[in-house]
VMD Tcl script that draws the C-alpha trace (Angstrom):
set ca {
  {92.98 126.35 -132.68}
  {95.36 124.34 -130.51}
  {92.40 122.76 -128.73}
  {90.89 121.72 -132.06}
  {94.19 120.18 -133.17}
  {94.48 118.33 -129.86}
  {90.91 117.09 -130.16}
  {91.58 115.98 -133.72}
  {94.70 114.12 -132.64}
  {92.84 112.34 -129.86}
  {90.07 111.37 -132.27}
  {92.58 110.01 -134.76}
  {94.29 107.97 -132.06}
  {90.92 106.67 -130.87}
  {89.88 105.71 -134.40}
  {93.19 103.94 -134.93}
  {92.78 102.11 -131.62}
  {89.24 101.00 -132.44}
  {90.27 99.86 -135.93}
  {93.23 97.98 -134.46}
  {90.99 96.26 -131.88}
  {88.46 95.30 -134.55}
  {91.20 93.85 -136.75}
  {92.58 91.93 -133.78}
  {89.16 90.49 -132.95}
  {88.67 89.42 -136.56}
  {92.06 87.72 -136.52}
  {91.15 85.94 -133.27}
  {87.86 84.80 -134.81}
  {89.68 83.34 -137.81}
  {92.14 81.51 -135.59}
  {89.32 80.28 -133.37}
  {87.39 78.99 -136.38}
  {90.44 77.11 -137.67}
  {90.90 75.33 -134.33}
  {87.16 74.67 -134.08}
  {87.11 73.10 -137.54}
  {90.04 70.87 -136.60}
  {88.31 69.91 -133.37}
  {85.14 69.02 -135.26}
  {87.19 66.74 -137.53}
  {88.57 64.96 -134.46}
  {85.03 64.78 -133.06}
  {83.81 63.00 -136.19}
  {86.70 60.54 -135.84}
  {85.62 59.96 -132.20}
  {89.00 61.21 -130.98}
  {87.35 63.14 -128.16}
  {90.51 64.09 -126.27}
  {92.10 65.68 -129.35}
  {88.80 67.39 -130.18}
  {88.55 68.85 -126.68}
  {92.14 70.08 -126.83}
  {91.42 72.00 -130.05}
  {88.13 73.39 -128.74}
  {89.80 74.66 -125.54}
  {92.53 76.27 -127.64}
  {89.84 77.93 -129.75}
  {88.00 79.15 -126.66}
  {91.11 81.01 -125.49}
  {91.14 82.89 -128.80}
  {87.44 83.75 -128.94}
  {84.90 82.35 -126.51}
  {81.71 84.02 -127.79}
  {81.14 81.63 -130.68}
  {77.92 79.63 -130.07}
  {79.09 76.89 -132.44}
  {82.25 76.46 -130.39}
  {80.32 76.35 -127.12}
  {78.07 73.66 -128.56}
  {81.12 71.70 -129.73}
  {82.65 71.95 -126.27}
  {79.42 70.56 -124.83}
  {79.51 67.62 -127.24}
  {83.15 66.86 -126.42}
  {82.60 66.97 -122.67}
  {79.44 64.86 -123.00}
  {81.39 62.26 -125.00}
  {83.96 62.14 -122.19}
  {81.26 61.69 -119.56}
  {81.56 65.18 -118.02}
  {77.88 65.97 -118.22}
  {78.00 68.81 -115.70}
  {80.50 70.75 -117.82}
  {78.64 69.80 -121.01}
  {75.44 71.35 -119.66}
  {77.32 74.58 -118.89}
  {78.65 74.88 -122.44}
  {75.31 74.04 -124.09}
  {73.73 76.76 -121.95}
  {76.47 79.16 -123.06}
  {75.69 78.34 -126.70}
  {71.98 79.01 -126.20}
  {72.69 82.24 -124.30}
  {74.82 83.47 -127.21}
  {72.24 82.32 -129.78}
  {68.77 81.77 -128.26}
  {67.36 80.23 -131.46}
  {70.22 77.71 -131.77}
  {67.98 74.63 -131.97}
  {70.69 71.92 -132.17}
  {72.31 73.27 -129.00}
  {68.93 73.27 -127.22}
  {68.41 69.66 -128.29}
  {71.92 68.77 -127.07}
  {71.23 70.48 -123.75}
  {68.10 68.38 -123.41}
  {70.08 65.25 -124.27}
  {72.60 66.06 -121.54}
  {69.73 66.47 -119.07}
  {68.42 63.06 -120.20}
  {71.81 61.50 -119.51}
  {71.69 63.07 -116.03}
  {68.14 61.70 -115.57}
  {66.82 65.23 -115.20}
  {63.62 64.37 -117.00}
  {61.66 67.59 -116.45}
  {64.59 69.82 -117.48}
  {65.01 67.70 -120.61}
  {61.30 67.92 -121.45}
  {61.40 71.71 -121.16}
  {64.26 71.84 -123.70}
  {62.65 69.53 -126.23}
  {59.20 71.09 -126.02}
  {60.79 74.43 -126.83}
  {62.04 73.23 -130.23}
  {59.61 70.62 -131.58}
  {57.62 73.31 -133.41}
  {60.67 74.91 -135.04}
  {59.81 74.43 -138.73}
  {63.38 75.29 -139.74}
  {64.90 72.44 -137.72}
  {66.01 69.75 -140.15}
  {65.66 66.78 -137.76}
  {62.58 67.32 -135.54}
  {62.25 63.56 -135.04}
  {65.23 63.77 -132.64}
  {63.60 65.97 -129.97}
  {60.30 64.12 -130.44}
  {62.06 60.81 -129.79}
  {63.86 62.33 -126.82}
  {60.52 63.47 -125.40}
  {59.29 59.91 -125.77}
  {62.27 58.64 -123.77}
  {61.83 61.27 -121.05}
  {58.15 60.44 -120.58}
  {58.92 56.70 -120.68}
  {61.28 57.19 -117.75}
  {58.61 59.19 -115.91}
  {56.28 56.17 -116.46}
  {53.90 58.35 -118.46}
  {53.53 55.77 -121.19}
  {50.65 57.35 -123.09}
  {52.67 60.52 -123.58}
  {55.76 58.47 -124.47}
  {53.72 56.64 -127.11}
  {52.42 59.94 -128.52}
  {55.86 61.48 -129.02}
  {57.43 58.31 -130.39}
  {54.57 58.04 -132.89}
  {55.01 61.71 -133.83}
  {58.69 61.03 -134.50}
  {57.90 57.97 -136.61}
  {55.32 59.90 -138.62}
  {58.21 62.11 -139.73}
  {60.87 59.38 -140.02}
  {59.18 55.94 -140.19}
  {62.40 53.92 -140.00}
  {64.14 55.84 -137.21}
  {65.44 52.92 -135.20}
  {65.75 54.73 -131.85}
  {62.08 55.72 -131.98}
  {61.06 52.22 -133.10}
  {62.95 50.66 -130.21}
  {61.67 53.23 -127.73}
  {58.09 52.69 -128.81}
  {58.61 48.93 -128.53}
  {59.91 49.36 -124.98}
  {56.91 51.52 -124.18}
  {54.53 48.85 -125.46}
  {56.32 46.26 -123.32}
  {55.78 48.49 -120.28}
  {52.10 48.82 -121.27}
  {51.94 45.01 -121.74}
  {50.86 45.39 -125.36}
  {52.81 42.38 -126.56}
  {51.64 42.30 -130.18}
  {52.41 45.99 -130.73}
  {55.79 45.61 -129.02}
  {56.76 42.69 -131.27}
  {55.72 44.60 -134.40}
  {57.80 47.67 -133.50}
  {60.87 45.77 -132.42}
  {60.82 43.42 -135.42}
  {60.79 46.52 -137.59}
  {63.69 47.94 -135.54}
  {65.91 44.89 -136.13}
  {64.91 44.76 -139.80}
  {66.10 48.34 -140.23}
  {69.20 48.00 -138.08}
  {70.18 44.34 -137.74}
  {73.44 45.15 -135.93}
  {71.66 46.56 -132.86}
  {72.09 44.20 -129.91}
  {69.82 46.41 -127.82}
  {66.98 46.07 -130.31}
  {67.31 42.27 -130.27}
  {67.33 42.32 -126.46}
  {64.03 44.18 -126.28}
  {62.58 42.11 -129.12}
  {63.34 39.06 -126.96}
  {61.48 40.67 -124.05}
  {58.52 41.33 -126.37}
  {58.52 37.70 -127.52}
  {58.69 36.61 -123.90}
  {55.69 38.82 -123.11}
  {53.75 37.21 -125.97}
  {54.89 33.75 -124.75}
  {56.85 33.01 -127.91}
  {59.66 31.53 -125.87}
  {61.70 29.92 -128.66}
  {61.79 33.20 -130.56}
  {62.75 35.00 -127.35}
  {65.75 32.73 -126.76}
  {66.90 33.18 -130.37}
  {66.67 36.96 -130.03}
  {68.58 36.91 -126.72}
  {71.28 34.78 -128.34}
  {71.50 37.24 -131.22}
  {72.03 40.10 -128.76}
  {74.81 38.08 -127.10}
  {76.39 37.35 -130.51}
  {76.42 41.05 -131.46}
  {77.89 42.28 -128.14}
  {79.48 39.20 -126.54}
  {81.46 40.90 -123.76}
  {78.94 43.54 -122.72}
  {76.67 44.05 -119.73}
  {73.77 43.68 -122.17}
  {75.02 40.21 -123.11}
  {75.15 39.20 -119.45}
  {71.58 40.40 -118.94}
  {70.50 38.51 -122.06}
  {72.12 35.31 -120.75}
  {70.25 35.62 -117.43}
  {66.93 36.26 -119.19}
  {67.45 33.29 -121.51}
  {68.22 31.07 -118.49}
  {64.94 32.12 -116.88}
  {63.06 30.93 -119.97}
  {65.00 27.65 -120.03}
  {64.01 27.08 -116.41}
  {60.30 27.57 -117.05}
  {58.23 24.49 -116.10}
}
mol new
graphics top color blue
foreach p $ca { graphics top sphere $p radius 0.5 }
foreach p [lrange $ca 0 end-1] q [lrange $ca 1 end] { graphics top cylinder $p $q radius 0.2 }
display resetview
């Protein structure tokens, strides 16, 4: 009888301990979520240091949240710490293997590190996910990866796939235009890049590549105007300096 009472007491203590631990974990999750939400608000405001501070605070409370790990990756990527960003995106995917946005972000981090094959592996793993709301992103990213591998036919394919889903997606339009420049398809390049600047007239980069397309098609006056527009939009940038040099080359043509 005494043994039964002792056993019962131990069981009651164990149940209380488990219940207490579960309640504590739930409290930690709530606190973590509050800090994560605040960090995401800072992230939207592009206050990356404040965002990272909140995300790190949240991680101390509860680290096994895939959304938090993805947010940490985004914050570190915004601050240029791509090595740490990759680690957190991988953590997010490990915690939630079907977390498509985190897989896309991991691929984007690999792109930024010029790890083209690693990036391609990420994007190819999610382009057929019918539940992913923005499949034109990984398709465009595949186009960029293959462009940098000088596999222009594949780059063209994936950019076109992206544009079939989102015809006015300016990053895909610009990327396809760059691809056509590399393939020396001047007319196609001009058409894509004119559409890019029509859809996003504040993009200095689009005007820069439109100028290169005009130059390829020997429309030199249009090229100079496009270079000048790029300079006007980003006057103190490295892009503006490149545009000035390219415009000078045209001016010096015989």
